N, C-alpha and C positions, 0 to 999 in steps of 0.2 A: 583069807585076807589078813595081811600083816597088821599088827597093832601099831597105831601111831604113837610117837613119843609124847605128844602134847595132849593125849586123851586121858582124862581122869575118870575112873570108874568108881561108883559108889553102890553099895547095897541099898535096898529099900529102907532098911533100918537106919543106915547112915544118913540117907536123904531126909527121913522123918526127923532125925535129931537135929540136922542142920536147919531145917525149916522152923523147928521149935525154938532154936536159938536165934532166929531172925537172920540166918545166913543165906537165904535165897536171894536171887537177883531181881525179883519182881518189884517194881516201883508201885507199892500199894497206894501211896498218896495220889499218884497220877491216876491209877485205876479207879479209885473211889471218887475222884473228882470228875470222871468221865460221865457226861450226861448222855441220855438216849439220843439226843439230837447230834451231839458230837460224834457218838459212835456210828450213827447212820452216815454222817458226812465222811467219816474215815473209811467206812466200807465202800461208799460210792467212789471215793478217790483211789481205791485200790485198782491199779491197772490189771492185776492178775485175776481179779474177780470177774468171771465171765457171766454175763447176764444175757438172757434171751436164747434164741436158737443158734446152735453152733453152725459154722460154715462148713458144710460137707462137700463142697465142690472139689477140694483137693484130697479127699479121702480115698484110700486105696483098699480094696477088699482083699482079704487073704492074709496069710502069715508072712511077715517080713523075711527077706532072705537072711540066712545066718551071716554073722560078721566074722571076719578073720582077725585073729590076734597077731599084731606085728609090733616090732620095735622100730621106731623111726626117729631120725635126728632132725630136729626143727630148730631154726634160728631162735635164740633166746627171746628177742623182742617180739617175734611173731607169736610164740607160745604165751608170753606174758599178756599180749593183747587179747588172746582168746580166753585165758584164765581170768582176766579181769571181768569177763561177762558172768562169772560165777558158776554155779553148778550146771552141768550139762555142756561144758565148753568142748568136750571131745565130740559130742553129738553135733555141736555147731561146726566144728572143724570138718566132720564127715559131710555135713550138709553143704558146706562151701566147696569141698572137693567134688561132691555129686553134681552141684550146679555147674562147675567147670567142665566136668565130663559131658554132661548133657548139652552144654553149649557147643562143645566140640563135635558131638554126635550130630546135632542139628545142622551145624555148618557143613559137615562132611556129606550129609545127605542132600544138601542144597546143590552140591557140586556134581551130583550124578545126573 
């Protein structure tokens, strides 16, 4: 994987020195002011925190099919819309394409 131009790398020694000089980005005042009740409320409000039994109804057994690597040209606004969803936007694009293919397969089987 190619290095990104905006990635800054530090050694463990450099990180330790930065922390000792107060150069970390942690808001310690906010962290120390957090009460147990506020912390629990924050955890409950996290939509990504899954509680309870997972929904296994859409689970598929087996190893997923391998993916093909391709280069594709996509309209800028379409790509930006997917990128705005954050990490995993390529998986999201794949899922949208899969849903489209499945909808076409379902409709073509109805015509038989």
